[in-house]
C-alpha positions in Angstrom: -26.4 -21.7 -48.8 -29.3 -19.8 -47.4 -31.3 -20.7 -44.4 -33.1 -24.1 -45.0 -36.1 -23.0 -43.1 -36.4 -19.9 -45.2 -36.3 -22.0 -48.4 -38.9 -24.4 -47.0 -41.3 -21.5 -46.1 -40.9 -20.0 -49.6 -41.6 -23.4 -51.2 -44.8 -23.8 -49.1 -45.9 -20.2 -50.1 -45.3 -20.9 -53.9 -47.3 -24.2 -53.6 -50.2 -22.5 -51.9 -50.2 -19.8 -54.6 -50.1 -22.4 -57.3 -53.0 -24.3 -55.9 -55.0 -21.1 -55.4 -54.3 -20.1 -59.0 -55.3 -23.5 -60.3 -58.6 -23.4 -58.5 -59.2 -19.8 -59.6 -58.6 -20.9 -63.3 -61.0 -23.7 -63.0 -63.9 -21.7 -61.8 -63.1 -18.2 -63.3 -64.6 -17.7 -66.8 -62.7 -14.5 -67.4 -60.3 -14.0 -70.3 -58.0 -11.3 -71.6 -57.8 -10.0 -75.2 -54.6 -8.5 -76.5 -54.9 -6.5 -79.7 -52.0 -5.2 -81.8 -53.4 -4.6 -85.4 -53.4 -6.6 -87.4 -52.9 -9.3 -84.7 -55.3 -10.3 -82.0 -54.7 -12.7 -79.2 -57.1 -14.1 -76.7 -56.2 -16.1 -73.6 -57.7 -16.9 -70.3 -57.2 -14.6 -67.3 -55.2 -17.3 -65.4 -52.9 -17.8 -68.4 -52.4 -14.0 -68.6 -51.4 -13.9 -64.9 -49.0 -16.7 -65.3 -47.4 -15.1 -68.4 -47.1 -11.7 -66.6 -45.4 -13.4 -63.6 -43.0 -15.2 -65.9 -42.2 -11.9 -67.7 -41.7 -10.1 -64.4 -39.5 -12.9 -63.1 -37.4 -12.9 -66.2 -37.0 -9.2 -66.1 -35.9 -9.4 -62.4 -33.3 -12.1 -63.3 -32.0 -10.1 -66.2 -31.6 -7.0 -63.9 -29.9 -9.1 -61.3 -27.6 -10.6 -63.9 -26.7 -7.1 -65.2 -26.0 -5.8 -61.8 -23.8 -8.8 -60.9 -21.9 -8.3 -64.2 -21.2 -4.7 -63.5 -20.1 -5.4 -59.9 -17.9 -8.3 -60.9 -14.6 -6.4 -60.6 -15.6 -5.1 -57.1 -16.8 -8.5 -56.0 -13.4 -10.1 -57.1 -11.5 -7.3 -55.2 -13.6 -7.9 -52.1 -13.1 -11.6 -52.3 -9.3 -11.2 -52.6 -9.3 -8.7 -49.7 -11.4 -11.1 -47.6 -8.9 -14.0 -48.3 -6.0 -11.7 -47.5 -7.7 -10.6 -44.2 -8.3 -14.3 -43.3 -4.6 -15.0 -44.1 -3.5 -12.0 -42.0 -5.7 -13.1 -39.1 -4.3 -16.6 -39.3 -0.7 -15.2 -39.2 -1.5 -12.9 -36.4 -3.0 -15.8 -34.4 0.0 -17.9 -35.1 2.4 -15.1 -34.0 0.4 -14.6 -30.8 0.4 -18.3 -30.0 4.1 -18.4 -30.7 4.7 -15.5 -28.2 2.5 -17.1 -25.5 4.3 -20.4 -26.0 7.7 -18.9 -25.5 8.7 -19.2 -29.2 9.9 -15.6 -29.3 12.0 -15.7 -32.5 9.3 -17.3 -34.4 6.7 -14.8 -33.0 8.9 -11.9 -34.0 9.5 -13.1 -37.5 5.7 -13.8 -38.1 4.5 -10.5 -36.5 7.1 -8.5 -38.4 5.6 -9.6 -41.8 2.0 -8.6 -41.0 0.7 -5.6 -42.9 -3.1 -5.6 -42.3 -5.3 -2.7 -41.5 -3.6 0.0 -39.5 -4.6 -1.0 -36.0 -3.8 -4.7 -36.6 -0.5 -3.7 -38.1 0.3 -1.5 -35.0 -0.5 -4.4 -32.7 1.6 -6.8 -34.7 4.6 -4.5 -34.4 4.1 -4.3 -30.7 4.0 -8.0 -30.5 7.1 -8.2 -32.5 8.8 -5.7 -30.2 7.8 -7.7 -27.1 9.2 -10.9 -28.7 12.4 -9.1 -29.6 12.7 -7.8 -26.1 12.4 -11.3 -24.7 15.2 -12.4 -27.1 17.3 -9.4 -25.8 17.3 -7.9 -29.3 16.9 -4.4 -28.0 17.8 -2.7 -31.3 15.1 -4.6 -33.2 12.7 -4.0 -30.3 13.2 -0.3 -30.5 12.8 -0.3 -34.3 9.5 -2.1 -34.1 8.2 0.2 -31.3 9.2 3.2 -33.5 7.1 1.8 -36.4 4.2 1.1 -34.0 4.2 4.6 -32.7 3.8 6.0 -36.1 0.2 4.7 -36.2 -2.8 6.5 -34.7 -3.5 6.1 -31.0 -0.4 3.8 -30.3 -1.2 3.3 -26.6 -0.2 -0.4 -26.7 3.3 0.7 -28.2 3.8 3.3 -25.5 2.9 0.8 -22.7 5.3 -1.8 -24.1 8.0 0.9 -24.4 7.5 2.0 -20.8 7.8 -1.6 -19.6 10.9 -2.2 -21.7 12.6 1.1 -20.5 11.8 0.1 -16.8 13.5 -3.2 -17.3 16.5 -1.5 -18.9 16.6 0.9 -15.9 16.1 3.9 -18.3 13.6 5.5 -15.8 13.5 8.9 -17.6 12.8 7.2 -20.9 10.1 5.2 -19.2 8.5 8.3 -17.8 8.6 9.9 -21.2 6.6 7.0 -22.7 4.2 7.0 -19.8 3.5 10.7 -20.1 2.7 10.2 -23.8 0.4 7.3 -23.0 -1.4 9.4 -20.3 -2.3 12.0 -22.9 -4.5 9.3 -24.6 -5.7 7.7 -21.4 -5.2 9.9 -18.3 -6.8 7.4 -15.9 -4.9 4.3 -17.2 -4.3 2.3 -14.0 -1.6 0.1 -15.4 0.4 3.1 -16.7 0.1 4.7 -13.3 1.6 1.5 -11.7 4.5 1.7 -14.1 4.9 5.4 -13.3 5.0 4.6 -9.6 7.9 2.2 -10.1 9.8 4.7 -12.2 9.4 7.5 -9.7 10.4 5.3 -6.8 13.6 4.4 -8.6 14.2 8.1 -9.3 13.5 9.1 -5.7 10.6 11.4 -6.6 8.8 10.7 -3.3 6.3 13.5 -3.4 5.0 12.1 -6.8 5.1 8.6 -5.4 2.8 9.6 -2.5 0.3 11.2 -5.0 0.4 8.2 -7.2 0.0 5.8 -4.2 -3.1 7.7 -3.0 -4.6 7.7 -6.5 -4.0 4.0 -7.0 -5.3 3.3 -3.5 -8.6 5.0 -4.2 -8.9 3.1 -7.5 -8.3 -0.2 -5.6 -5.3 -0.8 -7.8 -3.0 -1.4 -4.8 -3.7 -3.8 -1.9 -3.6 -2.3 1.6 -0.2 -3.9 2.5 1.5 -2.6 -0.7 -0.1 0.8 -0.3 1.1 1.1 3.3 4.6 0.0 2.4 4.8 2.3 -0.6 3.8 5.3 1.6 6.3 4.4 4.3 9.1 4.1 1.8 8.2 7.5 0.4 8.1 9.1 3.8 11.5 7.6 4.6 12.9 9.0 1.4 11.4 12.5 2.1 12.8 12.5 5.6 16.3 11.6 4.5 16.2 14.3 1.8 15.6 16.9 4.5 18.6 16.1 6.7 20.1 19.6 6.1 16.8 21.4 6.0 15.7 21.5 9.7 12.7 23.7 9.1 11.6 21.6 6.1 12.0 18.5 8.2 9.8 19.9 11.0 7.1 21.0 8.6 7.1 17.6 6.9 6.9 15.7 10.2 3.9 17.7 11.3 2.0 16.7 8.2 2.3 13.0 9.0 -0.5 11.1 10.8 0.1 9.8 14.3 0.0 6.2 12.9 2.8 7.1 10.5 4.8 8.9 13.1 4.8 6.0 15.5 5.6 3.3 13.0 9.1 1.9 14.0 10.9 2.4 10.7 9.6 6.0 10.2 10.2 6.9 13.8 13.8 5.6 13.7 14.7 7.4 10.5 13.1 10.6 11.7 14.9 10.4 15.1 18.3 9.8 13.4 17.6 12.7 11.0 16.6 15.1 13.7 19.6 14.0 15.8 21.9 14.6 12.8 20.5 18.1 12.4 21.3 18.8 16.1 17.7 18.6 17.4 18.1 15.8 19.9 15.1 16.9 22.0 12.7 16.2 19.1 14.6 13.0 18.3 14.2 11.6 21.8 10.5 12.7 21.8 9.9 10.8 18.6 11.5 7.6 20.1 9.4 7.9 23.3 6.1 8.3 21.4 6.8 5.4 19.2 8.0 3.1 22.0 5.0 4.1 24.1 2.7 3.1 21.2 4.5 -0.1 20.0 7.4 -1.7 21.7 10.4 -2.3 19.3 13.9 -3.5 20.3 15.6 -1.5 17.5 14.0 1.8 18.8 14.9 0.7 22.4 18.5 0.2 21.4 18.7 3.6 19.6 17.2 5.4 22.6 20.4 5.2 24.6 22.5 6.6 21.6 20.6 9.9 21.4 21.0 12.0 24.5 18.9 15.1 25.1 19.7 17.9 27.5 17.8 16.1 30.2 19.5 12.7 30.2 18.3 11.9 33.7 14.7 12.2 32.5 15.6 9.7 29.8 17.0 7.3 32.4 13.8 7.6 34.4 11.7 6.9 31.3 13.8 3.9 30.3 13.5 2.5 33.8 9.7 2.8 33.6 9.9 0.7 30.4 12.2 -1.7 32.1 9.4 -2.6 34.6 7.3 -3.9 31.6 10.2 -5.3 29.6 12.7 -6.6 32.3 14.5 -9.0 29.8 14.9 -6.6 27.0 18.7 -6.6 26.3 18.5 -3.6 24.0 16.7 -1.5 26.6 19.2 -2.6 29.3 22.1 -1.5 27.0 20.4 1.9 26.4 20.2 2.4 30.2 23.9 1.5 30.5 24.8 4.1 27.8 22.7 6.8 29.4 24.1 6.1 32.9 27.6 6.1 31.5 26.9 9.5 29.8 25.8 10.8 33.3 28.9 9.2 34.8 26.7 6.9 36.9 29.4 4.1 36.5 28.0 1.6 39.0 24.5 1.6 37.4 26.0 1.6 33.9 28.1 -1.4 34.7 25.1 -3.2 36.3 22.9 -2.6 33.3 25.6 -3.7 30.8 26.1 -6.9 32.8 22.3 -7.5 32.9 22.2 -7.0 29.1 24.9 -9.7 28.6 23.0 -12.0 31.0 19.9 -11.7 28.7 21.7 -12.0 25.5 25.5 -11.7 24.9 26.2 -8.7 22.7 29.1 -6.7 21.3 28.1 -3.3 22.7 27.8 -4.6 26.3 31.2 -6.3 26.2 32.8 -3.2 24.7 31.1 -1.0 27.4 32.4 -3.4 30.2 35.8 -3.4 28.7 35.9 0.4 28.9 34.6 0.3 32.5 37.3 -2.3 33.5 40.0 -0.3 31.9 38.9 2.9 33.7 38.9 1.1 37.0 42.4 -0.3 36.4 41.5 -3.9 35.5 43.2 -4.4 32.2 43.0 -8.2 32.2 39.3 -8.2 32.6 39.0 -5.5 30.0 40.9 -7.6 27.6 38.6 -10.6 28.4 35.5 -8.5 27.4 37.3 -7.4 24.2 38.0 -11.0 23.3 34.4 -11.9 23.8 33.3 -9.0 21.7 35.6 -10.0 18.9 34.3 -13.6 19.1 30.7 -12.3 18.7 31.8 -10.3 15.7 33.4 -13.3 14.1 30.3 -15.4 14.7 28.2 -12.9 12.9 30.5 -12.9 9.9 
């Protein structure tokens, strides 16, 4: 039906015109003569107007009827297409509802039958693929994705494929789908997040850093995740340069002071420099980090990396001890450094102080060695037993 208000207005207009015409006929003496020899017709002007209006209305209706008759096949086709589209819409809605409700087999079955306009059909295949993936039907999933990618601009299919490949731990396959998706949408944030995960798993740390910076600028990663991602990438890059001392030095110089003094990065860098034979740089890294932020793990490692000037290390550690007198890790590092310099008395005192703070395996082992050197085998055995007991407790 049409708009009721529109019909009401039309009715009022017709009524007004009828009244106006009736009044005009009452007071208007005019008439019209129609001559077609040998016939002659005479009628009032109002009657002529009414007749003319009826003829025009009839002609209009005939034209409309003719047009409707000619367009009947197209109208039938359009009506059928409309009903089919409505049916496809209902099926797509049902498939989507089944997927969101966790009825994955039903969602896959319904979506697989949809064959609407190309874009809707592509989305239906993607939905079927996701449902098949949830049902662990990977062969059907891949078949649906292949069908979906045959359509124009299959970004949804490529995104679903990238997610599926990541879950399957097929990281090169995920990157292939991501790169294809980026051709259509270079700044697609969600694709970049998937790419970040894939490159992290592949250990492509330089690319991880670039992606992390890009996502950080787009506000797609929170500050905590961004910092953790960057630290993980730096740790990976440092480990990769274990046998490339020059490359390790150059990379270390590029890091910010905040990154250099972070405990996890400083520890990995110190270990890597020490393994490459550069104990001087390793010790300097630990000292800078400990002077910036105290960390027991770094303090414990400080005694295991000895530079050419071990006495300077002892002096530095003793300065820290004034601020951290009950740090067992620092006391044990001092014991190790003093033992390296054959300062046996001080080494033993620091090891005993470390045990007094918190019993630990390293201190007992060190004291066992000291006792054995000084000809006290029974006391050495006692410390070895205590060290073994501590190891058993940990397991």
